[in-house]
N, C-alpha and C positions, 0 to 999 in steps of 0.2 A: 253120589253124583247127582250134580245139579241137571235138570232138564230147561236148556237154555229156552227154548219156545216157549214151553210151558210158561215158563217163570214170567216172559214176554207177554204171555195172554192175561195172564194174571193182573198183569201193571196197565194193558189196555193201551191209549192210544196219549203216548206221552206230549207229544208236540204241540207248542205254543199258540194260540190261538192269535197271536199277534203280528199284524197289525191292527185285525178287525177288530179288536178286544183288548184292556189296557194288559200290558205286560204283566207276568205272575210273578216278576223278580228282578231286579235289577242291579248289577254291583253297585253300592252307593256311591264311592268316592270316585268312579268312572263319570258321573256325570256333575256337571258346574254346581263348586258350591256357592250356598249363599248367606248373607251375610243377617247374623243373629246377635252379637254382639259388638260392644263399641272399642275395643281391645287392640293394641297396635299387633300387626302379625308383620313378619317379615319374610317374604316370598322367595324363595331360593331364585326363581327366575322370574321375578316380576308381574307375575301375572295379574296381582292388586291391584286395582286404582279406583280413587272415589268410589271404594265398597264394591265394587263390580269386579269380577275375575274375566279373564280373557281366554276362550277355549283354543285360543293358538298356542298358550304358553302354558295353560294348567300342566301339571305334570302326575298331579293326583296322589299326592304326597303327604297331603293330610296334617300338613304344619300350620294350617290357618285353624284347625277344628277347635281352637279354644273362642273365635269369633265366627266361626263359618258352619253350617252344617250342609249337608250331600243334597241337592236339589229335589234328585230320583226324577228327576226329567228326561225325555229320551230326545232334547232340542238341540242338542251338541253338535252342531254341524250349519253348516249353511249352503246353501245352492246359489250356486253365482249365474249360472247356465243351465235352464230347464231342457231336456232331450226329451219329445213326446214321440219318438218316434221307435222307441225301445218297452213299450208298454208288453207286448207280449213274451218277448224272451233279454237277458242282459246277461252276458258274459264278462266275466271280469278276469281279468290277469292281473297277477300279483308281481312288484319290482319292489325288491328290498335294496336300498340303498345303503344302509347300513343302521341295522336295528338290537335292540338289545332281546327280540325274539318276542315280546309282549302282543304287538301289533299284530305279528304274525298270527299266534294261536287265536286270536279274537277273531281274525277275518275269517279262517280256517272253519271256525266253530259255526259258522253260519248254516256250513251246508251240515253237520249232522242232524240226527233224529229227532233233535229236540228243538232246534232252530228251524232246520227245514226248508231252506231259501226255495228248493226247487218247486213247491206247493206256489210260489210269487213268483215263478218262471227267472229266478234268478240264479244262475250257474257259474262253478269257475273254472277256465280252461289254460292250459298251459303255454298258450302261445297269444303273441300280439296281434297275430295276422284275424286268430278268430274272435279276438277280443272287441265287445260293444264299449266295453269302461276299462280302464287300467288304474289300479290302486297304487298309487306312490306312497312308502311308507321309508323310514330312517333320515338321520342327517346328511348334508351336502356330503357328499366324496367326490374329488375331482375325476376321478378315472369311471364315475359311473354315469358322469353328464351325456356321452356318447352314447352308450345306452339307452341311457334315460329318452333320450330326443329318439333316437333311433326307433324303438318302440311305440312312439306314439306318434310315428310318421307309418308305420305297419298298422296301427291299428283302422280299422275300419270307419266308416263313415254313413250316419250321424257317428261321434263319440264321444265317450263323457273319462275328462282327466282328473283324478281323485288327489287329494293332496291326505294323507290319512296318518292322523297324530301326533300330539305337538312337535316332535321331534320333526317331519317334516315341514311344519307350519311355522316353527320360529327356533329350530334348535335342541329344543329343550335345555337342559342343562351340560350338554357336552358337544355342541357343535353348533351349525349355520343352518337354517331351514332350506327349501327348494324353492320358494317363490321365484327368485330372482331367474330360474332356468326353464319355469315351468307355469303354464299361466293355466290354473284348473277351473274346471266347470263346477265343482262341488268341493267343500274341507269339512272333513269329519274331526272335530278337536277331541282330546282325549289322550290320556297314558296310563293304559290303550283305551281307544273307544269300547263300548259293551258293545256286544251283537243285537239288542232290541236296536239302539240306537244305529250300526250300521245298515239294518234291514230299514230303518225308517227313512233312513237319508237316501239309500239307493232307490225307494219307492217314491220319493219326492224329486230325487233328480231325474228319471225318467218318466214323472207325469204322471205316476198311478196315486190312487185312492189311499189315505191314511183312515 
């Protein structure tokens, strides 16, 4: 029989040092591809234009791998409005408007022992009334429009509205994005975004150091 506490002591501390130090590993195709060849590529979401890949549209399918390679960069996000009043603590409420589950999995992963978002003062909460940020993921679905707006209105101020993942930003290959009904303070691209990207984006949006 294995003794789990003993195993844990043998392994030592496994938590990443990111963002104070470079990430130890990142999912390659969750990062924006960069061009390496001249071949024509048929992108299923029309994410490639003039040799550049749009983070709002890229679904990390790898169809462009003959002419592109993963950048391995963690800059697959854009801060639109910087909120500096949340440096000490940031509580994030998650809303799923219609996903495949991948974005949910990656965002919840930041709270596990490896990424340990709590060491940065970033926590997940189960109610928008206690949230400093709302992460909205998935495609547009009409019946979710009311709940989305109600949750945003219930959030404390100052607050951060996040559009999370390619489906929320552009609809991916199955629907419509959410930017017509939600004004984001932070957008995070990817299908799904990598936890390292998520941590860096949240830190930047709250005015923290990287």
